[in-house]
N, C-alpha and C positions, 0 to 999 in steps of 0.2 A: 643186924649190924655187923661190922667188921670185927673179926677176932684174929688173934695172932698166935703162932707157934713160938716165934722168937721176936723180941724187940731188944736189940743190943746196940749200945752206943758207947764209944770210947773216945777220949780226947786228951791231948796234951797242949798246954798253953805255954809258949815261951815269948815273953815280952808281949807284943801286940799281935802275934801270930798264933792262931788256933789250928792244930792239925786234928782231924777227926776221922772216925770210921763208924759207919752205921750198917747194921745187918738186920733185915726184917724179913720174916717169912709169914705170909698171911695164911691162917688156918681156913677161914671162911670169909668170903667177900660179902655175903648177905645181899642186901639190896641197895647198898650205897651207890651214890652217883656224884658227879662233880669232879673237879681237879684233884688229883692225888698229890697231896703235899705232905712233906715230912716236917713236923713241927718239933721244936725243942732243942735247937742248937744251944750249946752251953753258954754262949755269950752272944750279944747282939752284933751283927755285922756293922762295920764302920759306916756312919751316915755321911758318906761322901760319894758323889757320882762316880761310877766306875770303880767302886771299892773292890779290892782284890778278893776274888773267889775263884778257886780252881777245884775241880772234882773229876774223878773218874767214876763211872757208873756201870754196874753189871746187873742185868735182869734175866730172869728165867721164868717161863710160865705166864707171860702176859699176852693176852689175846691181841693180835694185830700189830705187835711191836717186834720188829725183826732187826732193826739197824739204827745206827747213829743216835745212841742214847747219851744224854748229858744232863747236867743239873745246874740250876741257877739259884742264887739267894739274893733277894733284894736288899739294898742298903737299909740300915736301921730296922732289920727284922731278925727273927730266929727261925725262919722257915725256908726249907729247900723245896723247889719245884722241879721234879724230874721231867725232861722233855725228850721227844724222839723226832727223828726226821724221816720223811718219806723220800722216795726216789725222785719226786718232782721238786725238791728243794724246800717244801713246806715244813715248818717246825710246829709241833703241837705239844701241849702239856699232857702227860700221861693221865688218863682218866681212871677213876676208881672202877669203872665198868671194864677197863682193860685187864684188871686183876682177876685171876681165877683162883679157886681153892689151891693152896700150896704155892702161890706165886712167891718169888724170892727176889729181893733187891738189895744190892750192896752199894754204898756210896762212900768213897774215901776222898779226902781233899784237905784244903786249908783255906783260911780266910783271915782278914785283918779286922781287929777290933779297935 
């Protein structure tokens, strides 16, 4: 299974806006498969279509991911799904198989509760 060198999350909540920073380093990917999701936002995203969510994402050491990385959180959830885009305009969720040992992801942003 997946093991980590670092799992860090910080947040500040002012009124209905939550600002956050997540820093994860994977020690070993093991044999995990499926969508790579980051679970555990400190508060649930507002349950309204188009709820405000903005994030910047930095990745290092992910197989096949070279450009256009972003992240989305669904309304009424505490989960972030990191995405990447290819040169042909297609957008895909980063898969756990894209992570290699020592992969590093940072996500910073804000959302409304």
